[in-house]
VOBA-1610 file (N, C-alpha, C; in pm, whole numbers, padded with zeros to 5 digits, always signed):
BEGIN
Met-09092-04999+15865Met-09153-05072+15753Met-09113-05075+15646Leu-09091-04933+15607Leu-09034-04905+15458Leu-08891-04942+15433Asp-08778-05002+15552Asp-08687-04986+15522Asp-08675-05165+15523Gln-08759-05254+15540Gln-08775-05372+15542Gln-08810-05388+15393Leu-08830-05316+15335Leu-08884-05340+15177Leu-08778-05351+15086Pro-08793-05413+14985Pro-08665-05379+14878Pro-08634-05275+14804Ala-08546-05212+14750Ala-08531-05093+14710Ala-08624-05013+14626Ala-08679-05121+14516Ala-08756-05111+14413Ala-08890-05044+14463Phe-08943-05086+14597Phe-09028-04998+14661Phe-09046-04887+14737Arg-08906-04864+14733Arg-08889-04719+14814Arg-08888-04624+14721Gly-08871-04681+14577Gly-08840-04564+14474Gly-09003-04528+14392Val-09049-04611+14392Val-09213-04620+14333Val-09265-04476+14320Arg-09283-04432+14204Arg-09341-04291+14172Arg-09499-04301+14194Tyr-09561-04202+14257Tyr-09704-04212+14280Tyr-09742-04160+14098Val-09821-04269+14074Val-09928-04235+13931Val-10039-04273+13952Gly-10135-04140+13943Gly-10284-04177+13980Gly-10331-04292+13917Ala-10307-04293+13767Ala-10403-04387+13681Ala-10320-04531+13701Arg-10222-04554+13776Arg-10220-04711+13782Arg-10274-04718+13908Phe-10416-04786+13919Phe-10495-04840+14008Phe-10541-04951+13994Pro-10558-05042+14079Pro-10590-05187+14095Pro-10721-05186+13988Gly-10681-05283+13901Gly-10802-05317+13792Gly-10818-05218+13683Ser-10718-05134+13669Ser-10704-05044+13564Ser-10644-05133+13425Ser-10666-05074+13326Ser-10600-05136+13201Ser-10435-05118+13195Ala-10387-04996+13268Ala-10273-04999+13259Ala-10186-05104+13347Val-10235-05135+13483Val-10204-05230+13541Val-10180-05387+13509Arg-10326-05389+13388Arg-10360-05506+13358Arg-10252-05576+13271Asp-10226-05442+13151Asp-10138-05453+13061Asp-09985-05470+13107Arg-09959-05368+13208Arg-09783-05393+13270Arg-09807-05365+13422Pro-09811-05536+13468Pro-09861-05510+13602Pro-09700-05500+13709Gly-09717-05460+13823Gly-09582-05408+13904Gly-09611-05277+13933Leu-09500-05264+14001Leu-09489-05091+14050Leu-09376-05021+13970Ala-09306-05073+13869Ala-09190-04993+13791Ala-09269-04893+13761Leu-09356-04901+13709Leu-09442-04764+13629Leu-09494-04697+13703Gly-09461-04684+13810Gly-09571-04614+13930Gly-09683-04664+13982Ala-09765-04585+14085Ala-09878-04680+14136Ala-09953-04586+14211Asn-10066-04596+14212Asn-10144-04497+14350Asn-10135-04558+14450Cys-10201-04512+14594Cys-10208-04547+14715Cys-10263-04710+14673Gln-10333-04747+14672Gln-10419-04894+14642Gln-10310-05001+14607Leu-10280-04953+14482Leu-10177-05047+14408Leu-10053-05059+14501Phe-10011-04959+14559Phe-09882-04942+14631Phe-09923-05052+14763Ala-09991-05019+14818Ala-10028-05100+14935Ala-10057-05233+14903Tyr-10114-05288+14796Tyr-10169-05416+14801Tyr-10029-05470+14718Glu-09933-05455+14697Glu-09782-05493+14628Glu-09703-05518+14777Val-09736-05397+14879Val-09670-05417+14985Val-09704-05551+15061Leu-09857-05533+15079Leu-09894-05678+15119Leu-09862-05801+15075Arg-09869-05818+14939Arg-09825-05951+14880Arg-09668-05972+14905His-09585-05839+14935His-09478-05892+14929His-09447-05956+15098Phe-09542-05955+15168Phe-09512-06007+15310Phe-09616-06082+15317Gly-09643-06175+15165Gly-09725-06293+15168Gly-09856-06270+15238Leu-09923-06158+15205Leu-10084-06121+15211Leu-10162-06091+15071Ala-10252-06153+15023Ala-10267-06126+14883Ala-10412-06066+14881Met-10445-05962+14803Met-10543-05901+14805Met-10599-05887+14648Pro-10749-05917+14646Pro-10774-05875+14518Pro-10772-05710+14461Ala-10805-05697+14375Ala-10829-05542+14303Ala-10919-05468+14331Leu-10925-05422+14490Leu-11018-05342+14491Leu-11012-05204+14506Arg-11108-05110+14477Arg-11087-04957+14498Arg-11135-04933+14644Ser-11103-04833+14682Ser-11154-04781+14815Ser-11273-04811+14867Ser-11369-04792+14806Ser-11506-04808+14868Ser-11571-04964+14864Glu-11514-05036+14747Glu-11501-05170+14729Glu-11433-05242+14874Leu-11316-05186+14904Leu-11215-05242+14994Leu-11320-05221+15138Trp-11360-05102+15141Trp-11446-05061+15282Trp-11547-05159+15271Ser-11622-05197+15179Ser-11732-05284+15210Ser-11740-05428+15206Asp-11595-05489+15144Asp-11573-05634+15114Asp-11556-05673+15276Thr-11607-05829+15251Thr-11628-05886+15393Thr-11557-06015+15343Gln-11509-06083+15240Gln-11463-06203+15177Gln-11275-06179+15197Ala-11244-06072+15166Ala-11072-06089+15157Ala-11043-06009+15309Thr-11148-05900+15332Thr-11083-05839+15483Thr-11222-05841+15563Ile-11135-05800+15690Ile-11242-05757+15793Ile-11238-05629+15847Arg-11295-05557+15904Arg-11303-05467+15996Arg-11266-05472+16123Val-11165-05389+16173Val-11135-05389+16293Val-11112-05234+16356Arg-11095-05249+16484Arg-11113-05105+16553Arg-10937-05070+16601Val-10843-05174+16608Val-10746-05145+16654Val-10616-05199+16567Ala-10549-05124+16497Ala-10476-05138+16379Ala-10343-05209+16469Arg-10311-05287+16346Arg-10153-05377+16387Arg-10052-05379+16246Pro-09971-05400+16256Pro-09904-05422+16151Pro-09955-05451+16013Leu-09951-05409+15897Leu-10014-05481+15794Leu-10153-05465+15767Asp-10218-05386+15860Asp-10357-05347+15844Asp-10379-05240+15732Leu-10460-05242+15672Leu-10497-05131+15589Leu-10578-05021+15627Leu-10546-04869+15658Leu-10626-04776+15689Leu-10669-04683+15537Leu-10789-04649+15575Leu-10840-04548+15449Leu-10875-04412+15529Phe-10842-04314+15457Phe-10830-04174+15495Phe-10911-04098+15410Asn-11002-03999+15435Asn-11083-03910+15345Asn-11109-03775+15435Ala-11170-03683+15330Ala-11170-03551+15404Ala-11325-03578+15477Thr-11391-03681+15474Thr-11515-03732+15529Thr-11528-03887+15547Asn-11607-03948+15629Asn-11610-04071+15635Asn-11647-04153+15523Asp-11673-04099+15446Asp-11690-04154+15282Asp-11571-04272+15261Ala-11601-04379+15241Ala-11488-04470+15171Ala-11463-04453+15028Tyr-11549-04371+14945Tyr-11530-04341+14813Tyr-11425-04264+14786Gly-11326-04291+14715Gly-11216-04220+14710Gly-11111-04212+14775Ala-11117-04297+14899Ala-11046-04291+15013Ala-10874-04318+15001His-10827-04250+15051His-10696-04276+15067His-10652-04404+15142Val-10547-04506+15058Val-10522-04614+15161Val-10358-04611+15202Gly-10359-04660+15293Gly-10231-04647+15352Gly-10217-04801+15463Ile-10089-04840+15493Ile-10083-04960+15566Ile-10032-04923+15705Trp-10047-04970+15807Trp-09993-04963+15949Trp-09868-05026+15944Ala-09785-04947+16003Ala-09651-04979+15984Ala-09607-05023+16156Glu-09644-04944+16247Glu-09589-04966+16377Glu-09669-04807+16449Glu-09641-04857+16576Glu-09750-04743+16677Glu-09765-04613+16603Gly-09857-04572+16552Gly-09890-04435+16542Gly-09822-04422+16371Arg-09808-04508+16321Arg-09719-04492+16167Arg-09766-04538+16041Val-09774-04482+15956Val-09830-04556+15806Val-09742-04527+15717Leu-09720-04622+15628Leu-09658-04669+15519Leu-09767-04620+15429His-09731-04504+15322His-09823-04487+15212His-09780-04440+15089Leu-09822-04425+14989Leu-09798-04375+14902Leu-09906-04207+14814Cys-09877-04117+14803Cys-09950-04022+14794Cys-09888-03882+14700Ala-09980-03794+14590Ala-09911-03729+14524Ala-09839-03624+14611Glu-09858-03570+14702Glu-09830-03491+14782Glu-09681-03529+14824Ala-09661-03657+14843Ala-09518-03696+14870Ala-09422-03748+14752Gly-09508-03792+14673Gly-09471-03830+14530Gly-09400-03990+14524Arg-09361-04030+14647Arg-09251-04149+14665Arg-09340-04219+14795Pro-09308-04339+14833Pro-09339-04422+14959Pro-09293-04320+15092Ala-09396-04298+15169Ala-09352-04215+15287Ala-09409-04277+15424Val-09374-04269+15523Val-09433-04331+15673Val-09456-04197+15719Trp-09583-04157+15758Trp-09633-04060+15869Trp-09700-04105+15970Glu-09694-04008+16083Glu-09742-04019+16199Glu-09887-04021+16144Met-09970-04074+16239Met-10134-04015+16208Met-10141-03863+16206Ser-10080-03804+16313Ser-10104-03665+16306Ser-10089-03593+16202Glu-10002-03632+16111Glu-10000-03575+15985Glu-10076-03584+15885Phe-10171-03736+15909Phe-10301-03721+15818Phe-10385-03651+15887Ala-10421-03602+15996Ala-10533-03509+16060Ala-10521-03351+16039Lys-10362-03350+16006Lys-10349-03219+15965Lys-10374-03138+15839Arg-10424-03256+15716Arg-10467-03231+15590Arg-10589-03233+15572Glu-10639-03145+15506Glu-10793-03164+15484Glu-10852-03279+15402Arg-10790-03348+15318Arg-10817-03462+15230Arg-10795-03575+15307Tyr-10719-03578+15422Tyr-10725-03720+15495Tyr-10732-03712+15631Gln-10785-03593+15674Gln-10851-03561+15822Gln-10942-03677+15884Ser-11012-03731+15789Ser-11108-03856+15864Ser-11050-03990+15824Leu-11048-04068+15955Leu-11008-04214+15933Leu-11119-04273+15912Val-11171-04328+15807Val-11247-04391+15775Val-11299-04538+15862Gly-11189-04565+15865Gly-11170-04729+15912Gly-11054-04811+15907Ile-11028-04913+15973Ile-10917-05007+15932Ile-10975-05148+15877Lys-10883-05188+15783Lys-10930-05345+15713Lys-10815-05443+15739Arg-10834-05528+15800Arg-10744-05657+15811Arg-10769-05769+15684Val-10679-05795+15636Val-10665-05952+15556Val-10736-06042+15629Ser-10828-06122+15588Ser-10880-06220+15667Ser-10799-06317+15652Pro-10744-06407+15769Pro-10688-06483+15808Pro-10703-06627+15683Ser-10810-06627+15685Ser-10856-06729+15584Ser-10819-06737+15430Glu-10808-06573+15423Glu-10808-06501+15269Glu-10630-06503+15242Ser-10570-06523+15317Ser-10401-06465+15341Ser-10336-06522+15242Gly-10345-06643+15201Gly-10275-06708+15112Gly-10335-06720+14967Arg-10441-06678+14972Arg-10535-06698+14812Arg-10470-06636+14731Ala-10491-06683+14619Ala-10412-06628+14475Ala-10567-06550+14415Trp-10554-06431+14415Trp-10669-06325+14351Trp-10645-06311+14221Ser-10752-06354+14135Ser-10710-06288+14005Ser-10779-06178+13958
//
């Protein structure tokens, strides 16, 4: 999936302060100044025609308007990882293909595609909180 994205996506730096809804993103939207995992994931979805509101991890997990929970991932589904099953502060990635997740994290510094086993090896990502899919009825909606 990473190779299907424009070069600007592949070079995005991890910047934790650039998260959905932050003043930094409101004032200067886009990925040019970096992104956290959520902002990166939502911009990837937007590139593929799926719109997402500016939700943080726990808001994403509890959301029932823009997304639905699913048990089996398919390409462009959002995966939430954490040290526990708590969605608060969870890391967000995108299912790219069988067993592989596209994401942006501080450890890698740039977008990376990891096998699910790579997440399980790391304490902060060892628990898959769950999988969310953009609701079909919401996929074309313009969020503010």
